[in-house]
C-alpha positions, 0 to 999 in steps of 0.5 A: 951491524949492517953498515958502518958509516960516518954521518951521511953527507947531505942528500942530493935532494929532498926525495933522497932524505929519510922520512925521520919523524922521531929522534931519540938520543941518550944524554951522557956520553952521547948528546952532552959534551965533555963538561956534561952540557947540552951543546949550543947547536942543539937549541936552534936545531930543536926549532928546525925539527919542530918546523919539520914535524919531527919529535925530539926525545932525550932518553936517559937514566936520569929522572924526568925532573932533571931532564925537564930542568935541562931543557926548560923553555925549549921542550914544547912537544918534546918527549922525555924517556926518563929512568932508562925507559921506566917513565915517559912524559910529554908536555907534562903528561905521562905517556907510559910508566912501569912501576916496581913492586915496592917489596922488590924496591925494599929488597934492593935497598936492604941489599945495598945496605948490606954491601955498605956494612961490608965496607963497599963505598956505595949508596942507593937511590930509590927513584919515584915519579915525584922525586928520588929518595936517598938515605946516604947524606954525605956531600960526596954522594949528594954531589953524584946524586945531584948530577942526575936527580934534580928532585931528590929528598933525604929520608931515614928509610928508603924502603917506606916512601910514599911514591910510585917507584919506577927504578932503583939506582945504585952508585958505587965509588969503585967499579960497579962491575967488580962489586955491586953488579955481582951482588945484585946479579940474583935480581937479574932472574926477574928484573932488568939489571943494567950497568949504565956507566962505570959507577951506576947500575939500575934495576927495573922491571923486565918490561922497563927498557929504553927500547920498550919505551921507544916502541911504545912511543912509536905506537903513541906517535904513529911512526915506524922504525924506518922513521926513527933515528936513535943515538947511544953510547952505553949498554943501557942504550942497546934496546933502543938501538934495535927499535930504529933503522937509523941507529947510531953508536957514538965513536966513543961508545962501548964496544957492544954498542958499536957492534949493535948499531947500524951507523957510526956518529962522531964522538959526543966531544965532537958534537956528534948528535947535532952534526949527524942530525943536520947532515942526514936530514939536510937541515 
């Protein structure tokens, strides 16, 4: 980490203001408040960013449909980095994707079924471009799935869905790092196995990552790392922090994220993303 600063004070003049053209932010624990809501201050800020020609991009393990639902009506020109970077969409058009081999998805589903048979309180979500597919139908699991997968379908066999699969996610009602992560560790030899929260773990192609998605988006938009501002709080955000010179860890971030980011922003409970963008860009 090169510098550790709170949000910069407003630049003395527009000449001192960084030429930011792309702002990318994680959602849970970063942009969203303590109740999981988009902060009210973001809506007018999005209009200000558009007027300046700055592209705003939520980057999340959530699916595209969920992100689009959260920003419905305010997403003109916005880019969604969904499924931890495995599916990127702008104005309803795919920018990039990195589908999983269906055989790998099937092996993951079977591994989770085995964990469940052994008594682990766990469920699998097969994440396609059109919807998320789940075999476990109890209310407690459906409630957790519904928070992150707005478009989900109950199926009898998640190994046989008719969709392009971009990610397989697993929810563990216990500690993901103590039970499910070790069971899925063999997949790390060939795929990304990312702990995205205390209870969720995501498996994607090695080439699928928030950082890879940000770099592809930079190329698509013609912007550089010095024109990119990124915010994150958890381990699945590490890759995208490396893609931006203006990388911010939230004050509530995982220690590894605090160590990797160049700058420090206030916690998500203190409106850290909105405050920092306004301060650094003098809006």
